[in-house]
C-alpha positions in Angstrom: -57.7 198.4 -13.8 -56.5 201.9 -12.8 -57.2 204.9 -14.9 -57.1 208.7 -14.9 -57.5 211.8 -17.0 -55.5 215.0 -17.0 -56.7 218.3 -18.4 -54.2 221.2 -18.2 -53.1 224.2 -20.2 -51.0 222.1 -22.5 -53.7 219.6 -23.4 -55.7 216.6 -22.4 -54.3 213.1 -21.7 -55.6 209.9 -20.4 -53.9 206.8 -18.9 -55.0 203.3 -17.9 -53.2 200.4 -16.5 -54.5 196.8 -16.5 -52.9 194.6 -13.9 -53.2 190.9 -14.3 -53.7 188.6 -11.3 -50.0 187.6 -11.7 -49.0 191.3 -11.4 -48.2 191.9 -15.1 -48.8 195.6 -16.0 -50.4 196.7 -19.3 -50.1 200.5 -19.4 -51.6 202.7 -22.1 -51.8 206.5 -22.6 -53.4 208.7 -25.2 -53.4 212.4 -25.9 -56.9 213.7 -26.8 -56.9 216.2 -29.5 -60.2 217.8 -28.4 -60.8 219.9 -25.3 -63.0 218.4 -22.6 -63.6 218.6 -18.9 -61.9 216.4 -16.3 -64.9 214.2 -16.0 -65.1 213.6 -19.7 -61.3 212.8 -19.6 -62.0 210.3 -16.8 -64.7 208.6 -18.8 -62.4 208.5 -21.9 -59.7 206.8 -19.8 -62.1 204.3 -18.3 -63.4 203.4 -21.8 -59.8 203.0 -23.1 -58.9 200.7 -20.2 -62.1 198.7 -20.6 -61.5 198.2 -24.3 -58.0 197.0 -23.5 -59.5 194.5 -21.1 -61.9 193.3 -23.8 -59.0 192.9 -26.3 -57.1 190.8 -23.7 -60.2 188.6 -23.1 -60.5 189.6 -19.5 -63.6 188.1 -17.9 -63.6 189.7 -14.4 -62.7 193.4 -14.0 -62.1 195.5 -10.9 -62.1 199.1 -11.9 -60.5 201.5 -9.4 -60.7 205.2 -9.7 -60.1 208.3 -7.6 -63.2 210.1 -8.9 -66.0 209.5 -6.5 -68.5 211.2 -8.8 -67.8 208.8 -11.7 -67.9 205.7 -9.4 -71.2 206.8 -7.8 -72.7 207.5 -11.2 -71.7 204.1 -12.6 -73.0 202.2 -9.6 -76.3 204.0 -10.1 -76.1 205.7 -6.7 -75.9 209.2 -8.2 -77.8 210.5 -11.2 -75.9 211.6 -14.2 -77.2 215.0 -15.0 -74.5 216.5 -17.2 -75.7 216.0 -20.8 -72.1 215.4 -22.0 -71.6 212.5 -19.5 -74.8 210.6 -20.2 -73.6 209.0 -23.4 -70.3 208.1 -21.7 -72.1 206.4 -18.8 -74.3 204.5 -21.3 -71.2 203.4 -23.3 -69.5 202.2 -20.1 -72.6 200.2 -19.2 -72.6 198.7 -22.7 -69.0 197.6 -22.5 -69.5 196.2 -19.0 -71.9 193.6 -20.5 -68.9 192.0 -22.2 -67.5 190.9 -18.9 -68.7 188.2 -16.5 -68.4 190.7 -13.7 -67.3 194.3 -13.3 -66.8 196.0 -10.0 -66.1 199.7 -9.4 -64.1 200.8 -6.4 -63.2 204.2 -5.2 -59.5 204.7 -4.2 -57.7 207.7 -2.7 -55.8 209.8 -5.3 -52.3 208.7 -4.0 -53.1 205.1 -4.9 -53.6 206.1 -8.5 -50.2 207.7 -9.1 -49.2 205.6 -12.1 -52.4 206.2 -14.1 -52.2 209.9 -13.2 -48.5 210.1 -14.4 -49.5 208.5 -17.7 -52.4 210.9 -18.2 -50.2 213.9 -17.3 -47.4 212.7 -19.7 -49.8 212.4 -22.6 -51.3 215.8 -21.9 -48.0 217.6 -21.8 -46.1 216.1 -24.7 -46.9 217.3 -28.2 -46.7 214.4 -30.6 -45.8 215.1 -34.2 -48.6 213.7 -36.3 -50.0 210.3 -35.4 -46.9 208.8 -33.9 -47.1 205.5 -32.0 -44.7 205.2 -29.1 -44.1 201.6 -27.9 -45.0 200.6 -24.4 -43.1 202.2 -21.6 -40.8 200.1 -19.6 -40.4 201.3 -16.0 -37.6 199.8 -14.0 -36.5 200.2 -10.4 -32.8 200.6 -9.7 -31.1 200.3 -6.3 -27.7 201.4 -7.5 -26.2 204.1 -9.8 -26.1 203.2 -13.5 -22.3 203.1 -13.6 -22.0 200.6 -10.7 -21.1 197.1 -11.7 -20.0 198.3 -15.1 -16.4 199.3 -14.3 -14.2 196.3 -14.9 -10.8 197.9 -15.6 -9.3 201.2 -14.7 -7.6 203.3 -17.4 -4.2 201.8 -16.3 -5.4 198.3 -17.3 -5.7 197.1 -13.7 -8.9 196.1 -11.9 -10.6 198.8 -9.9 -9.5 197.2 -6.6 -5.7 197.0 -7.6 -4.6 200.1 -5.7 -6.5 199.1 -2.6 -5.1 195.6 -2.7 -1.5 197.0 -3.1 -2.0 199.4 -0.2 -3.2 196.6 2.1 -0.2 194.5 1.2 2.2 197.3 2.0 0.6 198.0 5.4 
């Protein structure tokens, strides 16, 4: 699971992606309607992703994050002193008990680009009311969208007609 939070002038957003062992991606993003710090947004994103994993009946969870502070706190290596983060840490520990195993791993920021993009998207868009937007579908294209679509030219001939005629003349 990858996750991230984004706090900026337009708002607060969180994103999480669960990736199955077969490579299937399950992205989620949420706009938070309350102001919070980056660390609180990170915890909110982690909790959202972990709840998704519980709903999908995941048994073993590898959680990867680009916030060394949060990782060190959850591994018990650093103390959580911020009073706003203590209930979050406890809640993550409670959710963790629902899995056979949970591992936390620090990753460099550039490996967390998709979760970061989802969080930033949620933070920047103003949603009218409580609108649900279905899952994003992200595709990779190697060609322009109009390629392989052109079958006939406006004169009714195939696109290669003029080239073929030219080659016959030469």
